KEPA-249446 format. One line per 3 residues: their letters; for each residue x, y, z of C-alpha. Coordinates in nm, 4 decimals, padded with zeros to 6 digits. Layout:
<nodes>
a) X Y Z | ... .
</nodes>
This chain:
<nodes>
msl) -00.1633 03.6842 -01.3870 | -00.3193 03.9060 -01.0773 | -00.2053 04.2562 -01.0753 .
fkh) -00.0666 04.1564 -00.6854 | 00.1709 03.9393 -00.8307 | 00.2828 04.1280 -01.1041 .
lhf) 00.3586 04.3500 -00.8043 | 00.5068 04.0707 -00.6246 | 00.7116 04.0778 -00.8782 .
lll) 00.8297 04.3957 -00.9758 | 00.9165 04.4583 -00.5984 | 01.1097 04.1463 -00.6048 .
lil) 01.3085 04.2986 -00.8956 | 01.3823 04.6148 -00.7802 | 01.5167 04.4545 -00.4107 .
stl) 01.7164 04.2368 -00.5940 | 01.8531 04.3283 -00.8824 | 02.1960 04.3778 -00.9906 .
lvt) 02.4008 04.1982 -00.7094 | 02.7551 04.3462 -00.8643 | 03.0533 04.1373 -00.7848 .
gcg) 03.3374 04.2323 -01.0179 | 03.4102 04.3105 -01.3958 | 03.5762 04.0619 -01.5900 .
sdq) 03.6692 03.8019 -01.3585 | 03.6219 03.4198 -01.4394 | 03.5022 03.3663 -01.1023 .
dyv) 03.2186 03.6456 -01.1756 | 03.1261 03.4489 -01.5041 | 03.1221 03.7310 -01.6397 .
ftn) 03.2195 03.7194 -02.0678 | 03.2801 04.1118 -02.2498 | 03.4009 03.9478 -02.5785 .
nas) 03.1713 03.6907 -02.7898 | 03.0847 03.6244 -03.2261 | 02.9225 03.9581 -03.2841 .
gse) 03.1323 04.1697 -03.0538 | 02.8309 04.3081 -02.8334 | 02.8868 04.3719 -02.4621 .
ttt) 02.7567 04.0606 -02.2095 | 02.6778 03.9865 -01.8382 | 02.5850 03.6978 -01.6388 .
irl) 02.2201 03.6528 -01.5239 | 02.1799 03.4440 -01.1768 | 01.8848 03.3143 -01.1253 .
eqt) 01.8410 03.2633 -00.6940 | 01.5515 02.9514 -00.6449 | 01.4580 03.0537 -00.3588 .
llr) 01.1010 03.0179 -00.4238 | 01.1290 02.7165 -00.6468 | 00.8958 02.5663 -00.4444 .
avp) 00.6689 02.7233 -00.6306 | 00.7898 02.4858 -00.9400 | 00.5890 02.1457 -00.8957 .
sav) 00.8554 01.8746 -00.8411 | 00.7158 01.7063 -01.1505 | 00.9637 02.0128 -01.3207 .
thq) 01.2569 01.8963 -01.4828 | 01.3858 02.1545 -01.7177 | 01.3869 02.5295 -01.7261 .
rfs) 01.4497 02.7045 -02.0836 | 01.5305 03.0384 -02.1310 | 01.5081 03.3374 -02.3770 .
gyn) 01.5723 03.6822 -02.4395 | 01.4473 03.9651 -02.5643 | 01.5094 04.3120 -02.6992 .
sae) 01.3002 04.6402 -02.6511 | 01.2083 04.5592 -03.0404 | 01.0884 04.2292 -02.8247 .
rli) 01.2900 04.0519 -03.0901 | 01.5007 03.6876 -02.9628 | 01.8199 03.7775 -02.9401 .
ygp) 01.9704 03.5350 -02.6709 | 01.8775 03.1841 -02.6703 | 01.6711 02.8975 -02.5675 .
etr) 01.8368 02.8466 -02.3521 | 01.7443 02.4905 -02.1583 | 01.9057 02.4117 -01.8332 .
ekd) 01.8525 02.1157 -01.5763 | 01.6434 02.2555 -01.2631 | 01.8371 02.3713 -01.0150 .
npi) 02.0006 02.5897 -00.7466 | 02.1766 02.8499 -00.8895 | 02.1244 02.8347 -01.2949 .
ilq) 02.3645 03.0744 -01.3882 | 02.3196 03.2147 -01.7300 | 02.6807 03.3206 -01.9338 .
rvp) 02.6964 03.5561 -02.2063 | 02.3671 03.7268 -02.2304 | 02.3654 04.0056 -02.4735 .
vav) 02.3053 04.3058 -02.2076 | 02.0302 04.4550 -02.5071 | 01.8256 04.1890 -02.3726 .
sql) 01.5549 04.3615 -02.2056 | 01.2581 04.0862 -02.1612 | 01.3696 03.6887 -01.9882 .
qie) 01.1631 03.4454 -02.0430 | 01.1671 03.1486 -01.8174 | 00.9299 02.8422 -01.9347 .
ylv) 00.9514 02.5723 -01.6935 | 00.9732 02.1942 -01.8620 | 00.8675 01.8373 -01.7727 .
gqt) 01.0596 01.6317 -02.0337 | 00.9761 01.8262 -02.3809 | 00.6292 01.9540 -02.2200 .
vvg) 00.5604 02.3024 -02.1452 | 00.3511 02.3567 -01.8411 | 00.4644 02.7117 -01.7186 .
tit) 00.5851 03.0428 -01.8270 | 00.7113 03.3824 -01.7130 | 00.8327 03.6607 -01.8967 .
lpv) 01.0345 03.9355 -01.6700 | 01.1872 04.2735 -01.7406 | 01.5098 04.3014 -01.6809 .
slq) 01.7883 04.5212 -01.7282 | 02.1788 04.4439 -01.7861 | 02.5045 04.6202 -01.7712 .
pgv) 02.8358 04.5081 -01.9014 | 03.0137 04.3296 -01.6286 | 02.7848 04.3449 -01.3600 .
tft) 02.5971 03.9940 -01.2511 | 02.2275 04.0552 -01.2926 | 02.0457 03.8090 -00.9785 .
iqd) 01.6622 03.7027 -00.9885 | 01.4767 03.4862 -00.7605 | 01.2744 03.2360 -00.9309 .
pef) 00.9120 03.3456 -00.9495 | 00.5995 03.1891 -00.9361 | 00.4740 03.1126 -01.3028 .
eav) 00.2144 03.0946 -01.4600 | 00.0528 02.7758 -01.6203 | 00.0371 02.6912 -02.0350 .
lds) -00.2972 02.6267 -02.0540 | -00.2714 02.5251 -02.3786 | -00.1476 02.1652 -02.4091 .
lqs) -00.3759 02.1152 -02.1238 | -00.5655 01.7772 -02.2399 | -00.7436 01.6546 -01.8849 .
lsv) -00.8790 01.8139 -01.6064 | -00.9191 01.6559 -01.2487 | -01.0218 01.7849 -00.8754 .
spt) -00.9423 01.6866 -00.5491 | -01.1002 01.5434 -00.3463 | -01.3695 01.4677 -00.5425 .
atl) -01.6124 01.4199 -00.2400 | -01.5917 01.6264 00.0906 | -01.7968 01.6562 00.4314 .
agi) -01.7967 02.0001 00.6029 | -02.0087 02.0882 00.8919 | -02.1867 02.5387 00.8426 .
det) -01.8620 02.7840 00.8677 | -01.5980 02.5128 00.8024 | -01.3556 02.5246 00.5145 .
rqf) -01.2548 02.3166 00.2283 | -00.9996 02.3736 -00.0018 | -01.0265 02.2428 -00.3048 .
tai) -00.7551 02.1080 -00.5542 | -00.7279 02.0883 -00.9421 | -00.4703 01.8841 -01.0881 .
gtf) -00.4047 01.9572 -01.4942 | -00.3173 01.6979 -01.7386 | -00.1008 01.8042 -02.0216 .
age) -00.0028 01.6891 -02.3053 | 00.3012 01.4337 -02.2749 | 00.1470 01.3173 -01.9884 .
ael) 00.2366 01.5450 -01.7565 | 00.0895 01.6534 -01.4276 | 00.0791 02.0028 -01.2869 .
eit) -00.1656 02.1272 -01.0129 | -00.3564 02.4848 -01.0987 | -00.5977 02.5849 -00.8332 .
eqv) -00.5812 02.9080 -00.9190 | -00.4897 02.9141 -01.3107 | -00.8615 02.8018 -01.3158 .
sws) -01.2606 02.8949 -01.2839 | -01.4130 02.7532 -00.9422 | -01.7863 02.7658 -00.9421 .
ssq) -02.1125 02.6464 -00.7606 | -02.3738 02.5044 -00.8324 | -02.5532 02.5936 -00.4975 .
psi) -02.3258 02.9233 -00.3656 | -02.6218 02.9157 -00.0785 | -02.5202 02.5743 00.0215 .
aei) -02.0945 02.6119 00.0152 | -01.9378 02.9654 -00.1538 | -01.6401 02.9048 -00.3320 .
dpv) -01.3925 03.1504 -00.4119 | -01.3603 03.1526 -00.7508 | -00.9750 03.1962 -00.7467 .
tgl) -00.8539 03.0223 -00.5003 | -01.0195 02.7483 -00.4931 | -01.1575 02.7443 -00.1076 .
ala) -01.4832 02.6301 00.0158 | -01.6939 02.7562 00.2559 | -02.0088 02.5833 00.3700 .
ksa) -02.2990 02.8230 00.4446 | -02.5688 02.5839 00.4974 | -02.7714 02.2417 00.4558 .
gia) -02.7656 02.0311 00.1100 | -02.5269 01.9351 -00.1722 | -02.3143 02.1400 -00.3758 .
tit) -02.1771 02.0752 -00.6918 | -01.8002 02.2327 -00.7578 | -01.7053 02.2862 -01.0704 .
ata) -01.3287 02.3747 -01.1994 | -01.3359 02.5051 -01.5644 | -00.9969 02.5573 -01.6909 .
ngl) -00.9287 02.5622 -02.1471 | -01.2736 02.4278 -02.2193 | -01.2316 02.1054 -01.9778 .
sae) -01.4404 02.0784 -01.6396 | -01.4446 01.8365 -01.3600 | -01.6440 01.8089 -01.0954 .
atm) -01.6489 01.7010 -00.7276 | -01.8685 01.7470 -00.4409 | -01.9177 01.9225 -00.1034 .
evi) -02.2083 01.7689 00.1583 | -02.2971 02.0309 00.3996 | -02.4480 01.9245 00.7690 .
tet) -02.6108 02.0505 01.0549 | -02.4244 01.8563 01.2614 | -02.0673 01.8662 01.3824 .
itg) -01.7948 01.6721 01.2819 | -01.6161 01.5877 01.6180 | -01.3409 01.3727 01.6150 .
lti) -01.1666 01.2051 01.3070 | -00.9850 00.8680 01.3539 | -00.7353 00.6432 01.1621 .
dpp) -00.7656 00.2462 01.1008 | -00.4742 00.1182 01.1896 | -00.3413 00.3525 01.4143 .
aal) 00.0092 00.1721 01.3644 | 00.0907 -00.1193 01.0853 | 00.4249 -00.2863 01.0123 .
sap) 00.4556 -00.3225 00.6468 | 00.7373 -00.4356 00.4493 | 00.9037 -00.2911 00.1795 .
gtt) 00.7913 -00.3116 -00.2409 | 00.4065 -00.3212 -00.0734 | 00.1180 -00.1319 -00.0528 .
rsf) -00.0676 -00.0188 00.2716 | -00.4408 00.0880 00.3199 | -00.5563 00.3319 00.5358 .
tat) -00.9090 00.4459 00.5766 | -01.0601 00.7812 00.7464 | -01.3852 00.8264 00.9657 .
iql) -01.5357 01.0988 01.1203 | -01.7012 01.1416 01.4413 | -02.0308 01.3619 01.4407 .
sgg) -02.2544 01.5180 01.7095 | -02.5039 01.2868 01.6824 | -02.3038 01.0154 01.8221 .
ssr) -02.3025 00.8598 01.3886 | -02.0145 00.8564 01.1927 | -01.9383 00.8458 00.8222 .
dat) -01.5932 00.6890 00.5855 | -01.3695 01.0088 00.4764 | -01.0711 00.8295 00.4006 .
emv) -01.1602 01.0088 -00.0263 | -01.2191 01.3379 00.1990 | -00.8860 01.3677 00.3771 .
nws) -00.5613 01.4592 00.2779 | -00.3056 01.1694 00.3265 | 00.0738 01.3027 00.4039 .
sdn) 00.3840 01.1118 00.5227 | 00.6597 01.2148 00.6527 | 00.9197 00.9696 00.5095 .
tsv) 01.0904 01.0010 00.1332 | 01.0669 00.6205 00.1221 | 00.6622 00.5961 00.1447 .
eig) 00.4545 00.7657 -00.0787 | 00.1041 00.8089 00.0040 | -00.1768 00.9318 -00.1830 .
efs) -00.2926 01.2613 -00.1289 | -00.7082 01.1441 -00.1298 | -00.6809 00.7906 -00.0947 .
gla) -00.5466 00.6814 00.2211 | -00.3463 00.3818 00.0024 | 00.0482 00.4520 00.0850 .
aia) 00.3606 00.2978 -00.1309 | 00.6627 00.1609 00.0588 | 00.9224 00.1810 -00.1682 .
lea) 01.1425 -00.1478 -00.1889 | 01.4840 00.0342 -00.1319 | 01.3281 00.1975 00.1959 .
atp) 01.5549 00.1418 00.5438 | 01.4580 -00.0930 00.7507 | 01.3992 -00.0739 01.0893 .
ssa) 01.2290 00.2649 01.0267 | 00.9101 00.4468 01.0111 | 00.7037 00.6745 00.8575 .
iit) 00.3882 00.8919 00.9868 | 00.1175 00.8924 00.8318 | -00.1326 01.2678 00.8533 .
asl) -00.5083 01.3133 00.7512 | -00.6146 01.6407 00.7450 | -00.9592 01.7124 00.7537 .
geq) -00.9410 02.1645 00.7136 | -00.7965 02.2791 00.9182 | -00.9740 02.2109 01.1989 .
fqk) -00.9605 01.7919 01.2428 | -00.5572 01.5795 01.2004 | -00.5098 01.2150 01.3000 .
tat) -00.1810 01.0682 01.2734 | -00.0874 00.7239 01.2325 | 00.2394 00.5713 01.2630 .
lnl) 00.3161 00.2972 00.9709 | 00.6749 00.1130 01.0936 | 00.8974 -00.0202 00.7819 .
gsy) 01.0205 -00.4462 00.8625 | 00.9433 -00.8066 00.7517 | 00.9692 -01.0680 00.9394 .
lyl) 00.8933 -01.4884 00.9997 | 00.7690 -01.6620 01.2766 | 00.7577 -02.0526 01.2699 .
sgd) 00.5769 -02.2231 01.5227 | 00.6420 -02.6013 01.6504 | 00.7025 -02.8293 01.9773 .
ggv) 01.0007 -02.5706 02.0880 | 00.7386 -02.2522 02.0439 | 00.7471 -01.9702 01.7716 .
lgf) 01.0299 -01.9168 01.6300 | 01.0799 -01.5664 01.4088 | 01.3615 -01.4691 01.2082 .
rin) 01.4048 -01.1052 01.0338 | 01.3842 -01.0760 00.6641 | 01.6061 -00.9261 00.4126 .
pdn) 01.4246 -00.6578 00.2269 | 01.7784 -00.6797 -00.0228 | 01.7777 -01.0439 -00.0750 .
gal) 01.5421 -01.2862 00.1688 | 01.8235 -01.3774 00.4161 | 01.7054 -01.4662 00.7728 .
tdr) 01.8880 -01.2371 01.0689 | 01.8109 -01.2395 01.4263 | 01.6373 -01.5718 01.5336 .
tlf) 01.5223 -01.5425 01.8371 | 01.2755 -01.8566 02.0172 | 00.9602 -01.6986 02.1373 .
avs) 00.8728 -02.0440 02.4082 | 00.5324 -02.1374 02.4382 | 00.3698 -02.4593 02.6929 .
psa) 00.3983 -02.6840 02.6110 | 00.4246 -02.6747 02.1859 | 00.2403 -02.3885 01.9164 .
mdv) -00.0005 -02.5976 01.6522 | -00.0218 -02.2743 01.4523 | 00.0967 -01.9341 01.3787 .
vvd) -00.0559 -01.6446 01.2841 | -00.0005 -01.2278 01.2080 | -00.2917 -01.0241 01.2086 .
psg) -00.3188 -00.7544 00.8818 | -00.1766 -00.4439 01.0674 | 00.1180 -00.7076 01.1403 .
rfa) 00.0884 -00.5529 01.5007 | -00.0325 -00.9121 01.6952 | 00.0101 -01.2655 01.6338 .
ysa) -00.1642 -01.5408 01.7939 | -00.0461 -01.9221 01.8167 | -00.2939 -02.1981 01.8850 .
glk) -00.2593 -02.4700 02.1026 | -00.3560 -02.6164 02.4254 | -00.4410 -02.2276 02.4949 .
tra) -00.4945 -01.9985 02.2682 | -00.2653 -01.6917 02.2591 | -00.1906 -01.3468 02.1589 .
yei) 00.1220 -01.1285 02.1289 | 00.2469 -00.8179 02.0700 | 00.4798 -00.7599 01.7803 .
npg) 00.7637 -00.5418 01.8799 | 00.8074 -00.3046 01.4923 | 01.1564 -00.3042 01.5495 .
tga) 01.2674 -00.5958 01.5920 | 00.9944 -00.8428 01.5659 | 01.0253 -00.9559 01.9435 .
ltl) 00.6739 -01.1304 02.0509 | 00.5715 -01.0390 02.4347 | 00.2667 -01.2042 02.5438 .
iee) -00.0404 -01.0102 02.6085 | -00.2514 -01.3081 02.7143 | -00.3631 -01.6570 02.7112 .
env) -00.7347 -01.7960 02.6042 | -00.8832 -02.0926 02.7754 | -00.9685 -02.2275 02.4600 .
dsl) -00.7347 -02.4992 02.2837 | -00.7152 -02.4649 01.9150 | -00.5136 -02.6708 01.6011 .
qla) -00.5127 -02.3962 01.3393 | -00.6532 -02.0047 01.3360 | -00.7436 -01.7349 01.0593 .
vhp) -00.7734 -01.3719 01.0967 | -01.0398 -01.1881 00.9886 | -00.9507 -00.9603 00.6513 .
sgr) -01.0172 -00.6738 00.8654 | -00.8228 -00.7570 01.1327 | -01.0980 -00.7785 01.3958 .
fly) -01.2166 -01.1033 01.4284 | -00.9792 -01.4415 01.4985 | -01.1339 -01.8036 01.4112 .
sir) -00.9979 -02.1444 01.4876 | -01.0841 -02.5161 01.4889 | -01.0185 -02.7925 01.7329 .
fdp) -01.1732 -03.0979 01.8140 | -01.3414 -03.1855 02.1408 | -01.3565 -03.5537 02.2431 .
llt) -01.6088 -03.4917 02.4735 | -01.8340 -03.4070 02.1888 | -02.0011 -03.6243 01.9191 .
psg) -01.9411 -03.4092 01.6083 | -01.6015 -03.3153 01.7553 | -01.4764 -03.0954 01.5423 .
vas) -01.5468 -02.7273 01.6470 | -01.5189 -02.3830 01.4864 | -01.4822 -02.0646 01.7578 .
afs) -01.4802 -01.7284 01.6344 | -01.3077 -01.4134 01.8431 | -01.3233 -01.0503 01.9324 .
idq) -00.9391 -00.8721 01.8763 | -00.9172 -00.5575 02.0458 | -00.7953 -00.3099 01.8109 .
eng) -00.6080 -00.1321 02.1298 | -00.3916 -00.4228 02.2621 | -00.4662 -00.6823 01.9977 .
ale) -00.6747 -00.9313 02.2731 | -00.9100 -01.1983 02.2550 | -01.2518 -01.2284 02.4012 .
lin) -01.4871 -01.5176 02.2723 | -01.7799 -01.4648 02.0119 | -01.8835 -01.8277 01.9749 .
svs) -01.8186 -02.1933 01.8950 | -02.0404 -02.3734 01.5904 | -02.0387 -02.7463 01.5848 .
ipe) -01.9569 -02.9025 01.2370 | -02.1864 -03.1713 01.1517 | -02.0432 -03.4882 01.0908 .
sfl) -01.7167 -03.4056 01.1901 | -01.3799 -03.5896 01.3522 | -01.0589 -03.4566 01.2721 .
lsd) -01.0080 -03.1081 01.0894 | -00.6841 -02.9693 00.9174 | -00.7433 -02.6185 00.8121 .
lai) -00.9395 -02.3256 00.7645 | -00.9786 -01.9740 00.5379 | -01.1341 -01.6964 00.4955 .
hps) -01.2302 -01.5533 00.1789 | -01.0910 -01.1656 00.1086 | -01.4720 -01.0748 00.1337 .
grm) -01.4399 -01.1407 00.5070 | -01.7585 -01.2425 00.4867 | -01.7359 -01.7150 00.4780 .
lyv) -01.5329 -01.9430 00.6280 | -01.3787 -02.2611 00.5132 | -01.2828 -02.5822 00.7362 .
sqt) -01.1394 -02.9012 00.6234 | -01.1858 -03.2260 00.7299 | -00.9291 -03.4888 00.6837 .
vdp) -01.1031 -03.8222 00.6508 | -01.4141 -04.0317 00.6670 | -01.4557 -03.8361 00.4291 .
gel) -01.3217 -03.5222 00.3136 | -01.5051 -03.2519 00.3295 | -01.4869 -02.8698 00.3074 .
hfl) -01.7475 -02.6780 00.5052 | -01.8828 -02.3724 00.4606 | -01.9459 -02.1081 00.7822 .
tis) -02.0997 -01.7223 00.7270 | -01.9615 -01.4934 00.9366 | -02.1434 -01.1849 01.0603 .
pen) -01.9815 -00.8404 00.8949 | -02.1203 -00.6705 01.2202 | -01.9841 -00.8820 01.4740 .
gsi) -01.7840 -01.1465 01.3712 | -01.9968 -01.4754 01.4702 | -02.0366 -01.7664 01.2778 .
tyn) -02.3289 -01.9478 01.1203 | -02.2843 -02.3096 00.9890 | -02.3714 -02.2999 00.6551 .
tfq) -02.3010 -02.5773 00.4391 | -02.0516 -02.8758 00.2963 | -01.8995 -03.0537 -00.0326 .
tlv) -01.7522 -03.3649 -00.0507 | -01.4736 -03.4244 -00.2113 | -01.1847 -03.7342 -00.1283 .
eei) -01.0910 -03.9513 00.1251 | -00.8614 -03.7155 00.2893 | -00.8728 -03.3112 00.2365 .
nel) -00.5570 -03.1403 00.3688 | -00.4888 -02.7275 00.3325 | -00.6859 -02.4754 00.2032 .
ave) -00.5933 -02.2012 -00.0079 | -00.8071 -01.8918 -00.1534 | -00.6757 -01.6932 -00.4061 .
plg) -00.6593 -01.3162 -00.3415 | -00.9316 -01.1744 -00.5055 | -01.1130 -01.4650 -00.4037 .
rfl) -01.2687 -01.6114 -00.7228 | -01.1764 -01.9788 -00.6439 | -01.0255 -02.1941 -00.3149 .
yat) -00.7944 -02.4459 -00.3963 | -00.8207 -02.7833 -00.0927 | -00.5524 -03.0097 -00.1737 .
gva) -00.5730 -03.3943 -00.0608 | -00.5095 -03.7468 -00.1194 | -00.6925 -03.9497 -00.3877 .
vgv) -00.6809 -04.3395 -00.1784 | -00.8638 -04.4829 -00.4830 | -00.6437 -04.3410 -00.7070 .
gnd) -00.2923 -04.4095 -00.6320 | -00.2617 -04.1728 -00.3243 | -00.2315 -03.9588 -00.5434 .
eiv) -00.2088 -03.5562 -00.4870 | -00.5501 -03.3675 -00.6213 | -00.6065 -03.0317 -00.5950 .
frv) -00.9990 -02.9842 -00.6253 | -01.1343 -02.5891 -00.7086 | -01.4295 -02.4716 -00.5760 .
pld) -01.5317 -02.1454 -00.7741 | -01.6807 -01.8497 -00.5614 | -01.8844 -01.5570 -00.5816 .
aas) -01.5922 -01.2615 -00.5286 | -01.8474 -01.0832 -00.3099 | -01.9943 -01.3076 -00.0977 .
gaq) -01.7200 -01.6784 -00.0686 | -01.9921 -01.8615 -00.1745 | -01.9528 -02.2023 -00.4626 .
sgp) -02.0981 -02.0180 -00.7411 | -02.0758 -02.3203 -00.9789 | -01.9498 -02.6934 -01.0252 .
lns) -01.6019 -02.7915 -00.8038 | -01.3438 -02.9999 -01.0316 | -00.9745 -03.1446 -00.9630 .
fdl) -00.6617 -03.1899 -01.0901 | -00.4118 -03.4921 -01.0376 | -00.0075 -03.3412 -00.9482 .
gys) 00.1056 -03.6477 -01.0154 | 00.3124 -03.7127 -00.7131 | 00.2345 -03.9566 -00.4215 .
tlp) 00.2495 -03.7789 -00.0691 | 00.1808 -03.8090 00.2712 | -00.0935 -03.6159 00.4799 .
kgg) -00.0905 -03.1921 00.5358 | 00.1412 -03.0236 00.3082 | 00.1095 -02.6116 00.2360 .
stf) -00.0070 -02.4568 -00.0635 | -00.0311 -02.0739 -00.0848 | -00.1054 -01.8249 -00.3514 .
hps) 00.1376 -01.5757 -00.5120 | 00.0519 -01.2078 -00.4209 | -00.0011 -01.0718 -00.6992 .
rpv) 00.0972 -01.3368 -01.0228 | -00.0888 -01.6275 -01.1586 | 00.1329 -01.8971 -00.9844 .
vyi) 00.0445 -02.1611 -00.6706 | 00.2977 -02.2960 -00.4803 | 00.1626 -02.7134 -00.3190 .
gvd) 00.3542 -02.8641 -00.0640 | 00.3675 -03.2804 -00.1758 | 00.5321 -03.5126 -00.0547 .
enl) 00.9539 -03.4714 -00.1064 | 00.8705 -03.1489 -00.3430 | 00.7495 -02.7910 -00.4037 .
tvq) 00.5420 -02.7516 -00.7306 | 00.5196 -02.4320 -00.8431 | 00.2152 -02.4369 -01.0269 .
sid) 00.0482 -02.1587 -01.3005 | -00.3323 -02.0893 -01.3385 | -00.5045 -01.9367 -01.5526 .
ang) -00.7821 -01.6279 -01.4602 | -01.0228 -01.8895 -01.3638 | -00.7935 -02.0935 -01.1484 .
qii) -00.7118 -02.3848 -01.3867 | -00.3995 -02.5564 -01.3611 | -00.2068 -02.4857 -01.6633 .
eev) 00.1310 -02.6142 -01.6159 | 00.4010 -02.6961 -01.3521 | 00.6246 -02.3599 -01.3389 .
dky) 00.8981 -02.5244 -01.1377 | 00.9959 -02.7828 -00.8563 | 01.2077 -02.8092 -00.5756 .
edv) 01.3036 -03.1960 -00.5252 | 01.4633 -03.4240 -00.2892 | 01.3199 -03.1598 00.0482 .
qgv) 01.2472 -03.5313 00.2549 | 00.9944 -03.4088 00.3955 | 00.5934 -03.2198 00.2872 .
pmv) 00.7133 -02.8465 00.2750 | 00.4079 -02.5442 00.4955 | 00.5178 -02.3053 00.2673 .
avd) 00.4658 -01.8947 00.2937 | 00.5488 -01.5852 00.0838 | 00.6636 -01.2846 00.1503 .
psg) 00.3615 -00.9854 00.0564 | 00.6550 -00.7981 -00.1750 | 00.5940 -01.1634 -00.3752 .
rfi) 00.9711 -01.1267 -00.4001 | 01.0701 -01.4121 -00.1221 | 00.9577 -01.7235 -00.0682 .
fwg) 01.0138 -01.9312 00.2976 | 00.9091 -02.3037 00.3444 | 01.0022 -02.6076 00.6510 .
fnn) 00.8419 -02.9716 00.7101 | 00.6046 -03.0771 00.8924 | 00.5452 -03.4521 00.9457 .
vph) 00.9709 -03.5112 00.9596 | 01.2223 -03.3959 01.2236 | 01.4523 -03.1133 01.0759 .
teg) 01.6691 -02.8747 01.2057 | 01.6610 -02.5898 00.8882 | 01.4017 -02.4848 00.6332 .
irg) 01.4323 -02.2772 00.2982 | 01.4472 -02.0161 00.1818 | 01.4467 -01.9089 -00.2365 .
vie) 01.4058 -01.5787 -00.4823 | 01.0874 -01.5952 -00.6749 | 01.1081 -01.4508 -01.0410 .
edg) 00.8767 -01.3064 -01.2887 | 00.7066 -01.6483 -01.3722 | 00.6947 -01.7369 -01.0204 .
sit) 01.0009 -01.9775 -01.0393 | 01.2140 -02.0151 -00.7168 | 01.5800 -01.9264 -00.7970 .
sta) 01.8883 -01.8582 -00.5508 | 01.7454 -02.1435 -00.2298 | 01.9720 -02.1480 00.1015 .
sfs) 01.8613 -02.3311 00.4094 | 01.8086 -02.1375 00.7341 | 01.8602 -02.3588 01.0529 .
yed) 01.6158 -02.3650 01.3097 | 01.9213 -02.5033 01.5508 | 01.7107 -02.6642 01.8620 .
sfs) 01.4325 -02.5420 01.8483 | 01.2303 -02.7498 01.7466 | 01.2775 -03.1345 01.8337 .
ttl) 01.0502 -03.2864 01.5906 | 00.8207 -03.1403 01.3123 | 00.7083 -02.7576 01.2168 .
sgi) 00.3485 -02.7015 01.2750 | 00.2899 -02.2996 01.1511 | 00.4253 -02.0627 00.8836 .
avt) 00.3375 -01.7211 00.8950 | 00.4827 -01.3886 00.7427 | 00.4179 -01.0088 00.8429 .
p) 00.2475 -00.8555 00.6062 .
</nodes>
């Protein structure tokens, strides 16, 4: 501990010591008799400086020593609260030792001189402690890399992991050094670095024989700005949301700064990694509510984004788009609202940020989502008809399929850019699908580099279109012939394989699932396909979707929703569960937390859908119906859940 801190503690003791509250009364917690007959008094610990103690600390342990440094009181352990009262302390105690514990692990300690008198309450304020480094197991530094212009400062932080896995910030208990002080000079105590000249320096923290490193790059350009993407987002309780940070430089270029900036949240239900940009929303988070996410780069730059908490379900059909609020506790649907679209909506999708929704039909429509109510406000109508839609994982592009009777072949896929400020669409390009007639579905690889399009009949085919990562345009690549009829497509969340559901007319009209292995980096087919006969006779076009985190896939077949477990390679293992007699072909959506499932029916008129709770093995329990009422006069055509 520095001399300054010692003087600070002594001054604190002189100013706040010896608060006399009376003698011998129960209210004063003063006891003048004990087993040994020695005189005792009370010590009151006011934790006004507890801000210096990490939140991980759970207990404090107190021991009293006499002038001969002999233990004569304690050790006594108390849960950390405000204040702490130590009763029947022998007045012969001349030194009080306070140990700070995380569970059973001592992570800090301080010894204070005391001067006790019988019947007088001795009041102290909880001081900043010295970290105990003897049990230090490992050391890390944040950020691991940073960027600065000349004369700018960057603060480095040291985190120690102690025996028992307790973590503690020990920035001022380690020794800091720079491999290139002429490039980046660092205060050996505080960890504050100053950029001096262009180049890269290695910053090292050392303690107890352990060390950890980070890099600091100093550039001659000036950092002119900082942006966060997305600037606003909607997320459900129990999910995560990734934010990225970008810095703009005076030369006109930009750099990713996600792991350089310091992230924080003003909502205790939303925890965000200090240097990761990954926000975790607690299951018990109140909805609707919001969190302000802040990214800071030194003292010069700060930017905020709004994370709204909530979850909504949207259905499309001949009456338009129907919306519901999802109760985060049980998946129940409330606040039903119909957003009329003329003449009908063929599909509905939501962008990854949860700010915008899009519907397919004679016109492709863009909507803004009200994060507090789920209400849709029309942004614009793009004068391009569409049957099915899919949003790029980045949220920058939208893709559609349609058939144009004036073209041969008549199947067309189109790419649109999405304005990141207002969600408006602009057509990028359209591509004819060779030898195509009736297109049925499309899906995008998680890498964002491949678009898949299925052709329903004559014959059933899977088409591959390459997506440009720069501008989102599409280029036809290749195709794979499957069976007589292909309906729905679903890509596994990690991008390792794709499922195409279809009907093998020649083998009893059985529902067939084709597994297409994919390259996880590019989305290209990486091996031969194989198929699984689910044993169900089917009507065309059921829905299928993967669970977001468990090895389970949900497939809609005629009058059944089947739940199939899969292995890491996408091979179907067994049927885990099924929901029978649904009187139609289910179209399925799972909420992003993976706790609830919803389905409606697309081939027969229905006035209600089904919701259920997903168990650990992927099976479905606690099912209940929800009403469309008179929203759709015929059938459901699309289903989507906000991210």
